C-alpha positions as CSV (number, residue, x, y, z in Angstrom):
1,X,45.5,143.4,64.8
2,X,45.6,141.8,61.4
3,X,46.8,138.5,60.0
4,X,44.5,136.5,62.2
5,X,45.8,138.0,65.5
6,X,42.6,138.6,67.5
7,X,42.3,141.5,69.9
8,X,43.4,140.8,73.5
9,X,40.7,140.8,76.1
10,X,41.8,140.6,79.7
11,X,38.6,139.5,81.3
12,X,38.3,135.7,81.9
13,X,36.5,133.7,79.2
14,X,33.0,132.3,79.8
15,X,32.6,128.6,80.7
16,X,31.5,126.4,77.9
17,X,28.7,123.9,78.0
18,X,28.6,120.3,77.0
19,X,25.9,118.2,75.5
20,X,26.4,115.7,78.3
21,X,28.3,116.5,81.4
22,X,31.2,114.0,82.1
23,X,31.2,111.9,85.2
24,X,34.1,111.6,87.5
25,X,37.1,109.7,86.0
26,X,36.8,106.0,86.5
27,X,39.4,104.3,88.6
28,X,42.3,103.2,86.5
29,X,45.3,100.8,87.0
30,X,47.8,103.7,86.5
31,X,47.8,107.4,85.8
32,X,49.7,108.6,82.8
33,X,50.3,112.3,82.2
34,X,52.0,113.5,79.0
35,X,52.9,117.1,78.3
36,X,53.5,117.8,74.6
37,X,53.8,120.7,72.2
38,X,51.4,119.9,69.4
39,X,48.2,117.8,68.9
40,X,49.9,114.9,67.1
41,X,53.2,114.6,69.0
42,X,51.9,111.6,70.9
43,X,50.6,109.9,67.7
44,X,53.9,110.3,65.9
45,X,56.5,109.9,68.7
46,X,54.8,108.0,71.5
47,X,52.5,105.5,69.9
48,X,52.1,102.5,70.1
49,X,53.0,102.9,73.8
50,X,50.1,105.4,74.3
51,X,47.7,102.9,72.7
52,X,48.9,100.2,75.1
53,X,48.2,102.4,78.1
54,X,44.7,103.2,76.7
55,X,43.9,99.6,76.1
56,X,44.9,98.8,79.7
57,X,42.4,101.3,81.0
58,X,44.9,103.7,82.5
59,X,43.9,107.1,83.4
60,X,45.4,109.2,80.6
61,X,45.8,113.0,80.7
62,X,47.3,114.6,77.6
63,X,48.3,118.2,77.7
64,X,49.1,120.3,74.6
65,X,50.8,123.6,75.1
66,X,50.6,125.3,71.7
67,X,47.7,126.0,69.3
68,X,49.9,124.5,66.5
69,X,48.1,126.8,64.0
70,X,51.1,126.9,61.6
71,X,50.2,129.0,58.6
72,X,46.5,128.6,59.1
73,X,45.8,126.7,55.9
74,X,44.2,123.3,56.4
75,X,45.3,122.1,53.0
76,X,47.7,119.3,52.0
77,X,51.2,120.7,52.0
78,X,51.8,118.9,48.6
79,X,49.0,121.0,46.9
80,X,50.8,123.6,44.7
81,X,47.8,126.0,45.1
82,X,47.5,125.8,48.9
83,X,48.9,129.3,49.4
84,X,46.2,130.9,47.2
85,X,43.6,130.9,50.0
86,X,43.6,133.1,53.1
87,X,44.8,131.7,56.4
88,X,42.3,130.6,59.0
89,X,44.4,130.1,62.2
90,X,41.4,129.5,64.5
91,X,39.9,127.0,62.0
92,X,43.2,125.0,61.5
93,X,43.7,124.8,65.3
94,X,40.1,123.5,65.6
95,X,40.8,120.9,62.8
96,X,43.8,119.6,64.6
97,X,41.9,119.2,67.9
98,X,39.0,117.5,66.1
99,X,41.4,115.1,64.4
100,X,43.1,114.3,67.7
101,X,39.8,113.6,69.5
102,X,38.8,111.3,66.6
103,X,42.2,109.5,66.9
104,X,41.8,109.0,70.7
105,X,38.2,107.8,70.3
106,X,39.4,105.3,67.8
107,X,42.1,104.0,70.1
108,X,39.8,103.7,73.1
109,X,36.4,102.8,71.7
110,X,37.1,101.8,68.0
111,X,34.6,104.6,67.0
112,X,36.1,107.8,65.6
113,X,32.8,109.7,66.2
114,X,32.5,108.7,69.9
115,X,31.3,111.8,71.7
116,X,33.4,114.2,73.7
117,X,32.5,116.9,76.3
118,X,34.3,120.2,75.9
119,X,34.5,122.6,78.9
120,X,36.8,125.1,80.5
121,X,39.1,124.5,83.5
122,X,40.3,127.3,85.7
123,X,43.7,127.2,87.4
124,X,45.2,128.8,90.5
125,X,47.3,131.1,88.3
126,X,44.1,132.9,87.2
127,X,44.1,131.5,83.7
128,X,42.0,128.8,81.9
129,X,42.4,126.0,79.4
130,X,40.0,123.9,77.3
131,X,39.4,120.3,78.4
132,X,38.0,117.5,76.3
133,X,36.6,114.4,78.1
134,X,35.8,111.2,76.2
135,X,32.3,110.4,77.5
136,X,32.6,106.7,76.9
137,X,35.8,106.7,78.9
138,X,35.9,109.8,81.1
139,X,39.3,108.8,82.5
140,X,40.7,110.0,79.2
141,X,41.1,113.8,79.0
142,X,42.9,116.2,76.7
143,X,43.9,119.7,77.8
144,X,44.5,122.5,75.2
145,X,46.4,125.7,76.3
146,X,46.6,127.1,72.8
147,X,49.8,129.2,73.0
148,X,50.3,131.0,69.7
149,X,53.1,130.3,67.2
150,X,53.9,133.7,65.6
151,X,56.8,134.0,63.1
152,X,57.5,135.2,59.5
153,X,57.6,131.6,58.3
154,X,53.9,131.3,58.9
155,X,53.0,134.4,56.9
156,X,53.3,137.1,59.6
157,X,55.0,140.3,58.5
158,X,58.4,141.2,59.9
159,X,57.0,144.0,62.1
160,X,54.9,141.5,64.1
161,X,57.0,140.4,67.1
162,X,58.0,136.8,66.8
163,X,56.7,134.8,69.8
164,X,57.6,131.1,70.3
165,X,57.4,128.8,73.3
166,X,61.2,128.8,73.5
167,X,61.3,132.6,74.0
168,X,58.7,132.3,76.9
169,X,61.0,129.6,78.5
170,X,64.3,131.5,78.2
171,X,62.9,134.8,79.2
172,X,63.2,136.6,75.8
173,X,59.4,137.1,76.0
174,X,57.5,138.1,79.1
175,X,54.2,136.5,78.0
176,X,52.6,134.7,75.2
177,X,49.2,135.1,73.7
178,X,46.8,132.2,73.1
179,X,44.6,131.4,70.1
180,X,41.0,130.2,70.6
181,X,40.0,127.4,68.3
182,X,36.9,128.1,66.3
183,X,34.5,125.9,68.3
184,X,36.2,126.1,71.6
185,X,34.2,126.8,74.8
186,X,36.8,129.4,75.6
187,X,35.6,132.8,74.6
188,X,38.7,135.0,74.1
189,X,42.5,134.8,74.1
190,X,44.6,135.2,77.2
191,X,48.2,136.0,78.1
192,X,50.3,133.4,79.7
193,X,53.5,134.2,81.6
194,X,56.1,131.5,82.1
195,X,55.3,131.2,85.8
196,X,51.5,131.0,85.1
197,X,52.0,128.2,82.6
198,X,54.2,126.3,85.1
199,X,51.7,126.7,87.8
200,X,48.9,125.3,85.6
201,X,51.0,122.2,84.8
202,X,51.8,121.7,88.5
203,X,48.1,122.0,89.3
204,X,47.4,119.3,86.8
205,X,50.0,117.0,88.2
206,X,48.5,117.4,91.7
207,X,45.1,116.6,90.3
208,X,46.1,113.5,88.3
209,X,49.0,112.2,90.6
210,X,50.8,110.4,87.7
211,X,52.6,107.1,88.0
212,X,54.0,107.7,84.6
213,X,55.1,111.0,83.0
214,X,56.0,111.6,79.4
215,X,57.3,114.5,77.4
216,X,59.7,115.2,74.6
217,X,63.5,115.2,74.3
218,X,64.9,118.2,76.3
219,X,68.4,117.9,74.7
220,X,68.0,116.7,71.1
221,X,70.9,115.7,68.9
222,X,72.3,118.2,66.4
223,X,72.4,117.7,62.6
224,X,74.8,120.5,61.9
225,X,76.8,123.1,63.7
226,X,77.4,126.8,63.1
227,X,80.2,128.4,65.1
228,X,78.2,131.7,65.4
229,X,74.6,130.4,65.7
230,X,75.3,127.1,67.5
231,X,73.6,123.8,66.8
232,X,71.0,123.0,64.1
233,X,68.7,120.8,66.1
234,X,67.3,117.6,64.7
235,X,64.0,118.3,66.5
236,X,61.3,121.0,66.5
237,X,62.0,123.9,68.9
238,X,58.5,123.6,70.4
239,X,59.3,120.0,71.4
240,X,62.4,121.0,73.2
241,X,60.9,124.0,75.0
242,X,57.9,121.9,76.0
243,X,60.3,119.3,77.6
244,X,61.9,122.1,79.6
245,X,58.5,123.3,80.9
246,X,57.5,119.7,81.7
247,X,60.6,119.0,83.7
248,X,60.4,122.3,85.6
249,X,56.7,121.5,86.5
250,X,57.6,118.0,87.6
251,X,60.3,119.3,89.8
252,X,57.9,121.7,91.5
253,X,55.3,119.0,91.9
254,X,57.7,116.7,93.6
255,X,59.1,119.5,95.8
256,X,55.5,120.2,96.9
257,X,55.0,116.6,98.1
258,X,53.9,114.8,94.9
259,X,55.0,111.2,94.5
260,X,57.8,111.0,91.9
261,X,56.6,109.1,88.8
262,X,58.4,107.1,86.1
263,X,59.6,109.6,83.6
264,X,60.4,109.2,79.9
265,X,61.4,111.6,77.2
266,X,60.4,110.6,73.7
267,X,62.7,111.3,70.8
268,X,61.2,113.5,68.0
269,X,62.3,114.1,64.5
270,X,65.7,112.6,65.1
271,X,64.1,109.2,65.0
272,X,64.7,109.3,61.2
273,X,68.5,109.4,61.8
274,X,68.6,105.9,63.4
275,X,67.5,102.5,62.3
276,X,63.7,102.1,62.8
277,X,62.7,100.0,65.8
278,X,59.0,99.4,65.0
279,X,57.9,96.3,63.0
280,X,55.9,96.8,59.9
281,X,52.8,95.6,61.9
282,X,53.4,98.1,64.6
283,X,53.9,100.9,62.1
284,X,50.7,100.0,60.3
285,X,48.9,100.1,63.6
286,X,50.4,103.5,64.3
287,X,49.7,104.8,60.8
288,X,46.0,103.8,61.0
289,X,45.6,106.1,64.0
290,X,47.5,108.9,62.2
291,X,45.2,108.6,59.2
292,X,42.2,109.1,61.5
293,X,43.9,112.3,62.8
294,X,44.5,113.6,59.3
295,X,41.1,112.5,58.0
296,X,42.8,110.2,55.5
297,X,41.0,107.1,56.7
298,X,38.3,107.2,54.1
299,X,35.5,108.2,56.4
300,X,32.5,110.3,55.4
301,X,33.3,113.6,56.9
302,X,30.3,115.3,58.4
303,X,32.1,118.0,60.3
304,X,33.5,121.2,59.0
305,X,36.8,120.6,60.7
306,X,37.5,116.9,60.2
307,X,41.2,116.7,60.9
308,X,44.7,117.9,60.0
309,X,44.6,117.9,56.2
310,X,48.1,119.4,55.9
311,X,49.5,116.0,56.6
312,X,46.8,114.1,54.6
313,X,48.0,110.6,53.7
314,X,51.7,111.4,53.8
315,X,52.6,109.7,57.2
316,X,54.8,107.2,55.4
317,X,57.0,109.9,54.0
318,X,57.9,111.2,57.5
319,X,60.3,108.5,58.6
320,X,60.4,109.9,62.2
321,X,57.2,108.0,62.9
322,X,58.8,104.6,62.1
323,X,60.3,104.5,65.6
324,X,59.3,105.0,69.2
325,X,62.4,105.5,71.4
326,X,63.3,107.4,74.5
327,X,66.1,109.9,74.8
328,X,67.5,108.0,77.9
329,X,67.2,104.4,77.0
330,X,66.8,102.2,80.1
331,X,69.4,99.7,81.1
332,X,69.1,96.1,82.3
333,X,71.7,96.1,85.1
334,X,69.5,97.6,87.8
335,X,68.9,94.5,89.9
336,X,71.8,93.8,92.2
337,X,72.8,91.1,94.8
338,X,74.2,92.8,97.8
339,X,77.0,91.4,100.0
340,X,74.4,90.4,102.7
341,X,72.6,88.1,100.2
342,X,69.6,90.5,99.7
343,X,68.6,91.8,96.3
344,X,68.2,95.5,95.6
345,X,66.4,97.1,92.6
346,X,67.4,100.7,91.6
347,X,65.0,102.7,89.5
348,X,64.9,106.4,88.4
349,X,61.7,108.1,89.6
350,X,60.9,111.8,89.1
351,X,64.6,112.9,88.9
352,X,65.7,110.8,91.8
353,X,66.7,107.2,92.4
354,X,64.4,104.8,94.3
355,X,65.7,101.5,95.7
356,X,63.6,98.5,96.7
357,X,65.4,95.9,98.9
358,X,64.5,92.4,100.1
359,X,63.8,92.2,103.9
360,X,66.0,89.1,104.0
361,X,67.6,86.9,101.3
362,X,64.8,85.4,99.2
363,X,62.2,87.2,101.4
364,X,59.6,89.9,100.9
365,X,60.4,93.3,99.6
366,X,60.1,96.6,101.5
367,X,58.7,99.9,100.3
368,X,61.0,101.9,98.0
369,X,63.4,104.4,99.6
370,X,64.4,107.6,97.7
371,X,68.1,108.3,97.7
372,X,69.2,111.9,98.2
373,X,69.7,114.2,95.3
374,X,67.6,115.3,92.3
375,X,67.8,116.6,88.8
376,X,68.7,113.2,87.4
377,X,67.7,111.7,84.0
378,X,65.6,108.5,84.0
379,X,68.3,106.1,82.9
380,X,70.8,104.7,85.4
381,X,73.9,102.5,85.2
382,X,74.4,100.2,88.3
383,X,78.1,99.0,88.5
384,X,78.8,96.5,91.3
385,X,82.1,96.9,93.1
386,X,84.3,94.1,94.5
387,X,82.9,94.6,98.1
388,X,79.2,94.0,97.2
389,X,78.3,97.7,97.0
390,X,77.4,99.6,93.8
391,X,78.3,102.7,91.9
392,X,75.2,104.5,90.5
393,X,76.1,106.5,87.4
394,X,73.8,108.8,85.5
395,X,73.3,112.3,84.1
396,X,72.3,115.4,86.1
397,X,70.7,118.4,84.5
398,X,71.1,121.8,86.2
399,X,69.0,124.8,84.9
400,X,70.7,128.2,84.6
401,X,69.5,131.6,83.4
402,X,68.2,132.4,79.9
403,X,67.3,128.8,79.1
404,X,70.8,127.4,79.8
405,X,71.1,123.9,81.2
406,X,74.3,122.3,82.4
407,X,74.6,118.5,81.9
408,X,77.2,116.4,83.6
409,X,77.9,112.8,84.6
410,X,77.5,112.1,88.3
411,X,78.2,109.1,90.5
412,X,76.8,108.0,93.9
413,X,78.4,105.1,95.8
414,X,76.3,102.9,98.0
415,X,78.1,100.9,100.6
416,X,77.9,97.1,100.7
417,X,76.9,96.3,104.3
418,X,75.5,99.6,105.8
419,X,73.6,100.8,102.7
420,X,74.9,104.3,103.4
421,X,75.6,106.5,100.4
422,X,78.4,108.8,99.3
423,X,76.5,111.8,97.8
424,X,76.4,112.4,94.1
425,X,79.8,113.5,92.8
426,X,80.3,115.2,89.5
427,X,82.5,113.3,87.0
428,X,82.3,115.9,84.3
429,X,81.5,115.9,80.6
430,X,83.8,114.9,77.7
431,X,82.7,118.1,75.9
432,X,83.7,120.4,78.8
433,X,86.8,121.5,76.9
434,X,84.6,123.4,74.5
435,X,83.2,125.6,77.3
436,X,79.9,125.5,75.4
437,X,76.9,124.4,77.3
438,X,74.9,123.6,74.2
439,X,77.5,121.0,73.1
440,X,77.7,119.6,76.6
441,X,73.9,119.1,76.8
442,X,74.1,116.5,74.0
443,X,76.1,114.0,76.0
444,X,74.9,110.4,75.9
445,X,73.6,108.2,78.7
446,X,76.7,107.0,80.7
447,X,77.6,103.3,81.1
448,X,79.8,102.2,84.0
449,X,81.8,99.2,85.0
450,X,84.2,98.4,87.9
451,X,87.4,96.7,86.6
452,X,90.4,95.2,88.2
453,X,91.6,96.7,91.5
454,X,88.2,98.4,92.0
455,X,88.8,101.0,89.3
456,X,85.6,102.5,88.0
457,X,85.4,103.1,84.2
458,X,82.7,105.4,82.8
459,X,81.8,105.5,79.1
460,X,79.5,107.9,77.2
461,X,78.7,109.1,73.7
462,X,80.2,112.5,73.1
463,X,79.2,115.5,71.0
464,X,81.1,114.1,67.9
465,X,78.9,110.9,68.1
466,X,81.9,108.8,69.1
467,X,82.7,107.3,72.6
468,X,84.7,108.9,75.5
469,X,85.8,107.1,78.6
470,X,87.2,108.2,82.0
471,X,88.7,106.1,84.8
472,X,88.9,106.8,88.5
473,X,92.3,106.2,90.0
474,X,93.8,106.4,93.5
475,X,94.7,110.0,92.7
476,X,91.3,111.0,91.4
477,X,89.7,111.0,88.0
478,X,92.0,110.6,85.0
479,X,91.7,112.6,81.7
480,X,88.9,111.8,79.2
481,X,90.0,109.2,76.7
482,X,88.8,109.4,73.1
483,X,87.8,105.8,72.1
484,X,86.8,106.9,68.6
485,X,83.6,105.5,67.0
486,X,81.2,107.1,64.6
487,X,77.4,107.8,64.4
488,X,76.9,106.0,67.7
489,X,73.4,105.3,68.9
490,X,73.0,106.3,72.6
491,X,73.0,102.8,74.1
492,X,76.3,101.5,75.4
493,X,76.7,98.3,77.4
494,X,79.6,96.8,79.3
495,X,80.6,93.3,80.4
496,X,83.3,92.5,83.0
497,X,85.1,89.4,81.8
498,X,86.5,86.8,84.2
499,X,89.9,87.6,82.7
500,X,89.7,90.9,84.6
501,X,89.1,93.0,81.5
502,X,86.2,95.2,80.5
503,X,84.5,95.1,77.1
504,X,82.2,97.8,75.8
505,X,79.5,97.3,73.1
506,X,77.3,99.8,71.2
507,X,75.4,100.2,68.0
508,X,76.0,102.9,65.3
509,X,73.9,103.6,62.3
510,X,75.2,100.5,60.4
511,X,76.4,97.8,62.8
512,X,77.6,96.9,66.2
513,X,81.0,98.1,67.7
514,X,83.2,96.6,70.3
515,X,85.9,98.0,72.5
516,X,88.2,95.7,74.4
517,X,91.4,95.7,76.5
518,X,94.5,93.7,75.7
519,X,95.5,93.9,79.4
520,X,93.6,94.4,82.6
521,X,94.9,98.0,82.9
522,X,95.4,98.6,79.2
523,X,93.9,101.1,76.8
524,X,90.8,100.2,74.7
525,X,90.9,99.0,71.1
526,X,87.9,99.2,68.8
527,X,86.4,96.6,66.5
528,X,83.8,97.9,64.2
529,X,81.3,96.0,62.0
530,X,80.6,93.3,64.7
531,X,77.0,92.5,63.6
532,X,77.9,92.9,59.9
533,X,79.4,89.4,60.0
534,X,75.9,88.1,59.1
535,X,75.0,89.4,55.6
536,X,71.4,88.3,56.1
537,X,70.8,90.3,59.2
538,X,69.6,93.9,59.3
539,X,71.1,96.6,61.5
540,X,70.8,96.5,65.2
541,X,68.4,99.0,66.7
542,X,69.0,100.1,70.3
543,X,71.3,98.5,72.8
544,X,73.5,95.5,72.3
545,X,73.7,93.1,75.3
546,X,76.9,91.1,75.7
547,X,77.1,87.9,77.7
548,X,80.4,86.0,78.4
549,X,80.1,82.4,77.0
550,X,83.8,81.3,77.3
551,X,87.0,82.3,78.9
552,X,87.5,85.1,76.4
553,X,84.4,84.9,74.2
554,X,81.0,86.6,74.3
555,X,77.6,86.4,72.7
556,X,75.7,89.6,71.8
557,X,71.9,89.9,71.8
558,X,70.1,92.7,70.0
559,X,66.9,93.6,68.2
560,X,66.9,93.6,64.4
561,X,65.8,96.7,62.5
562,X,62.2,96.6,61.2
563,X,61.5,93.0,62.4
564,X,62.2,93.6,66.1
565,X,63.4,90.0,66.2
566,X,65.9,89.0,68.9
567,X,69.2,88.0,67.3
568,X,72.1,86.2,69.0
569,X,75.6,86.5,67.5
570,X,78.4,84.5,69.1
571,X,82.2,85.2,69.1
572,X,84.7,82.6,68.0
573,X,87.8,81.7,70.1
574,X,90.0,83.7,67.7
575,X,88.0,86.9,68.3
576,X,86.1,86.8,65.0
577,X,82.3,86.5,64.9
578,X,80.1,83.8,63.5
579,X,79.0,84.3,59.9
580,X,75.3,84.0,60.9
581,X,73.3,85.2,63.8
582,X,70.9,82.8,65.6
583,X,67.3,84.0,65.2
584,X,65.4,83.7,68.5
585,X,62.0,85.0,67.4
586,X,60.4,87.4,69.8
587,X,59.2,89.8,67.0
588,X,58.3,93.3,68.1
589,X,58.8,95.3,71.2
590,X,61.5,98.0,72.0
591,X,64.3,98.4,74.5
592,X,67.3,96.3,75.5
593,X,67.3,92.6,76.0
594,X,68.2,91.4,79.6
595,X,70.5,88.3,79.5
596,X,72.1,86.2,82.2
597,X,74.3,83.1,81.8
598,X,73.7,80.2,84.2
599,X,75.9,77.1,84.4
600,X,74.6,74.2,86.6
601,X,76.6,71.0,86.3
602,X,76.9,70.2,82.6
603,X,74.0,72.5,81.7
604,X,75.0,75.9,80.2
605,X,72.2,78.3,79.4
606,X,71.3,82.0,78.9
607,X,68.2,83.4,80.5
608,X,66.5,86.2,78.5
609,X,63.9,88.8,79.4
610,X,62.5,91.5,77.2
611,X,59.6,93.9,76.6
612,X,57.4,92.3,73.8
613,X,55.2,93.9,71.2
614,X,52.4,94.3,73.7
615,X,54.8,96.1,76.1
616,X,54.6,93.1,78.4
617,X,57.3,90.9,79.9
618,X,58.5,87.8,77.9
619,X,61.2,85.4,79.1
620,X,63.1,82.5,77.4
621,X,66.0,80.2,78.0
622,X,68.5,79.3,75.3
623,X,71.7,77.2,75.2
624,X,74.8,79.3,75.7
625,X,76.7,77.6,72.9
626,X,76.0,77.8,69.2
627,X,74.0,75.1,67.6
628,X,75.9,72.3,65.9
629,X,75.9,72.0,62.1
630,X,72.4,70.8,61.1
631,X,70.9,71.3,64.5
632,X,67.6,73.1,64.5
633,X,66.4,75.1,67.5
634,X,63.2,76.8,68.4
635,X,63.2,79.4,71.1
636,X,60.0,79.3,73.3
637,X,59.1,82.7,74.8
638,X,56.7,82.8,77.8
639,X,54.6,85.9,78.2
640,X,53.8,87.4,81.6
641,X,51.0,89.7,82.6
642,X,52.7,93.0,83.4
643,X,52.6,96.1,81.3
644,X,56.2,97.4,81.6
645,X,57.5,100.9,81.4
646,X,61.2,100.0,81.1
647,X,63.4,97.0,80.1
648,X,63.5,94.2,82.7
649,X,66.5,93.1,84.7
650,X,67.9,89.7,85.7
651,X,70.0,88.6,88.7
652,X,70.8,85.5,90.8
653,X,69.5,85.7,94.4
654,X,71.3,84.5,97.6
655,X,70.0,81.0,97.1
656,X,71.3,80.7,93.5
657,X,67.9,81.2,91.8
658,X,67.4,83.5,88.9
659,X,65.1,86.5,89.6
660,X,63.4,88.6,86.9
661,X,62.4,92.2,87.9
662,X,60.2,94.6,85.9
663,X,58.7,98.0,86.7
664,X,55.0,98.4,85.7
665,X,53.4,101.5,84.4
666,X,52.0,102.0,87.9
667,X,55.6,102.6,89.1
668,X,55.5,99.4,91.2
669,X,58.1,96.7,91.1
670,X,57.3,93.2,90.0
671,X,59.6,90.2,90.7
672,X,59.5,86.6,89.5
673,X,61.7,84.0,91.0
674,X,63.0,80.7,89.6
675,X,61.3,77.7,91.4
676,X,64.6,75.9,92.0
677,X,68.2,76.3,91.0
678,X,67.6,74.1,88.0
679,X,66.9,76.7,85.3
680,X,64.7,74.2,83.3
681,X,62.1,74.3,86.1
682,X,60.9,77.7,85.1
683,X,59.7,80.6,87.3
684,X,57.1,81.0,90.0
685,X,54.3,83.6,90.0
686,X,54.9,87.3,89.4
687,X,54.7,89.2,92.7
688,X,53.7,92.9,92.9
689,X,55.8,94.8,95.5
């Protein structure tokens, strides 16, 4: 074949040799596996979270499915003469791998030239992949499968069959050819079927036993819609297909007895649609690593394939790197006080829900129990009912033929006293009326609250980027209600007021939005521009957390765009919002802020917990009421030594003490209990469950 397509040889490749053979991986605090499409997806879309895991000494296994050879020209895309030279697909694939190894070496050892061992790993499906092991830290390994990207956009003639990872996933292609990077220990290309690739990924999961599992967004947001062709995706098709392979492999792994890990799906190119959630410092840290990958760090290149020169020093122009966010943003309502006085913590693990429960009020915690049912996304809304039980509400993804996936909201009810569950029930999808599964798959993460008379209300972002709601009645589920809204970020939060009414808060591209009821059973009215009341504050990024601070007033807490600072904006008695938000510090970090109001005697305070810039737990206590004119306040944040995977949660235990809960990157629960019922006394030690 021509155009860089090598001849296919069906005998297995020879094993490569290394300068120094790697030792067995060192014990690590946690095991992280990430399955990605290209050798820079983690640097753009997952860092700085990846760097935090590497700094903590976690075992990290990074898997890259495609060769990512593009048009085969390792030349800056801004160079007007870049198309004059012939393509070198194998060489460009090698350059991207070399750049990635240098980036990882820099993150782990500080030395971009730190040595790697490259060898070949055989899988039970009868195929092989290249493995790179960092000799200074052999618990860090990279796996390259090298599936080719063949299409006319990369210079291939129209008569060469187009093969993409998406076609392998949806069955349009029976197999896909691999590309061997120039200096790879692999000797010749192979053919991968869909099942062979899945089997390899399952083998890797059994080998690494991940506590944390990352991939890309399986259901990305659309930027345009064509009635004949369907959605124009905000993300790369390889990212989406890789996420489907990753989820299918994880499902098989768990079905074969593997322990379900914490799962997160990282948003790709659509990051550039929303306000950036990384501080300038965090972006500079991220950019430094990207410049090592692209060989734009000013080093003296002594290797023929130094890095990905197509990107060169243009990382700043690609706004999708300015954020690191997950498709299913975690909530802060997952810690619940049961009717029997015991606390229970609900966490999504490997497509299922795990629940930890105290053995007795204020006592030790038992091992997590997996509730029945699977196929669930990582985020979960926990809505307490009036009897001390809970409604668990989330999304369920069901795979169909030819790449189809059906996404619907589901609810499980857990009884107050017995702990028995009513199995997952489908609530539907506000986009069902379209009868188009591609529209339905873009549904947002649901948020739920139980209102007066025990009525469950469910809210979600719809395909049109507004908000839809549905209520359960004595006669079943009512019709979907269109609550309007525009350009909503996927991070809704509710508060049940003591007046018996529910309020809903969310952020769009420009500000915060509020929905409220005039009556306990009434319809919802919308108030836009909530956070725009302060002209000196930037836009909110991520979820807005409401806390009731008066009979009919709330305070909202959120992270500010670019600074990551925690802001608190309080509502006035007339429903309007203060002209200035209180700045609480806490620069950096991502995810929602957990907040809980505590009134003891004359003392009225709000307890806060968040994930900080180091991805660790930070707590603070602030007055519930706004500062008086001229009063100066300083918020003191206390850092705690747990590397967190999700936003923390707060609850009051059976003795009236505040409890903070966090899930570590090892998928274990941590709890920290207030020393006394006096909130000013602080918290006791952090306990690992």
